[in-house]
N, C-alpha and C positions, 0 to 999 in steps of 0.2 A: 604897189606890187613890187617895186624895185627894192624898197626897204625890207620887205618880207624875204625876198630872194637872198639878200645879203645876210639876214639873220639865219636863214636855213643853211647857207654855206658855212657860216661861222659855227653853227651848232654841229654840222656834219664834221667840220674840222676838229672840234673838241671831242666829238664821239670817236673819230678815228684815232686821235691821240690817246684817249682813255683805253680804247680797245687794244691799241698797240702796246701800251705799257702793261696792261693786264696780260696780254698774250706773251710778252717777253718774260714776265715773271712765271707764268704757267709753263712756258717752254723750258725755262731753266729748271723748274721743279722736275719736269719729266726727264730732263737730261741728267740732273744730279741723282735722281732716283734710279735711272738706268745704269749710271756709272758708279753706283755706291760701293762696288767692290773693286774699283779701279785704284791701284796703289800709286799710280804716277800723278803727282800734283801738276806737273808740266802738261800732261795730256788733258787733264781736267781744265786747266786754264785755256789751252788752245781750243777745246771744244766749246767752252763758255764764250770765248770771243767770237768763234765761228757762228754759233747759234744766235748770239745777240746781234751780229753784224747786219742782217737784213732789217731788223727793227730800228737800228741806228740809221741805216740808209734811208728808210722810210721817213724817219724823223727829220733828217737833213733835207730830203726831197720836199717834205711839207714846208720847211722854212724857205727853200728856194722858190717854191711855187707861189709865194705871196704876191709876186709881181705878174703872174700869169692870169689869163682870162678866167672868169668864174667857172665856166663849164669844164675847163681843163682841170682846175683845182678840185671840183666836185668829183670828177672821174678819178683823180689820184687819191682822194679820200676813200672812195669806194674800193679802189685797188688795195689800199692799206688795210681796210677792214676785211676784205675777202682773203687777202694773202695771210693775214694774221690768223683768221679762223681756220683756214686750210692747214697752216703750219701747226697749230695746236692740235687739230684732229690727227694730222700725220704723226706728230710726236706722241700722241696718246697710245699709239699702237693698235688703234681700232681696226685698221685695214692690213695689219702685218700678217704675213703668212708664217707658218712655223719655220720656214727656211730663211726668213729675213733676219739678217744680223742687226743687232741693236745699233751699232755704230753707223751702219749704212744709212739709216733713216736720218741720223743727226748730221751726216755729211751731205746727203743729197738734197734735203729740203732747203737748207740755206742756199745751196748752189742754184736750185731752180728758182727760189725767191729772187736771187740776185739777177738771174737772166730776165725774169719778168719785170723787175724794177728798172733794169737798164733799158730794155726795149720801151717800156712805158715812158721813161724819162726822155729818150730821144724823140719819140712820137709827140709827147706833150710839148716839148721845147719847140719843135717845128710848127705844130698847130698854133701854139700861143704866139709865136713870132708873126705868123701870117694873119692871125685874128686880131691883132692890135691889143690894146689894154682893155680892162674891164670898165 
């Protein structure tokens, strides 16, 4: 059973990584599509970095979490999967109202993602320190 748990965690980690990469690519596609008439290259670069930043943060968090207990890592993998899916849905414009400015979505979603990532990181770090090693 212990070997199976480790395999499941490893698979979930790879799944989270794959979904995160796919989500980053899809998010950039939505961003570039929304900003196709934007003449400022500098602004496009800033938005690109900002939209990609939570995905990079989740990738870094994934690497940091290797030393944490298995249950905490699994929770972080699910966090990455859910955050990615919600980001892509948000960027798709599925829930936008006619009054929603396009740039607003691409500013707020990364910010909210970072808030969730930061809170999760600090909680996971505390739980993992108290729980010992896997």
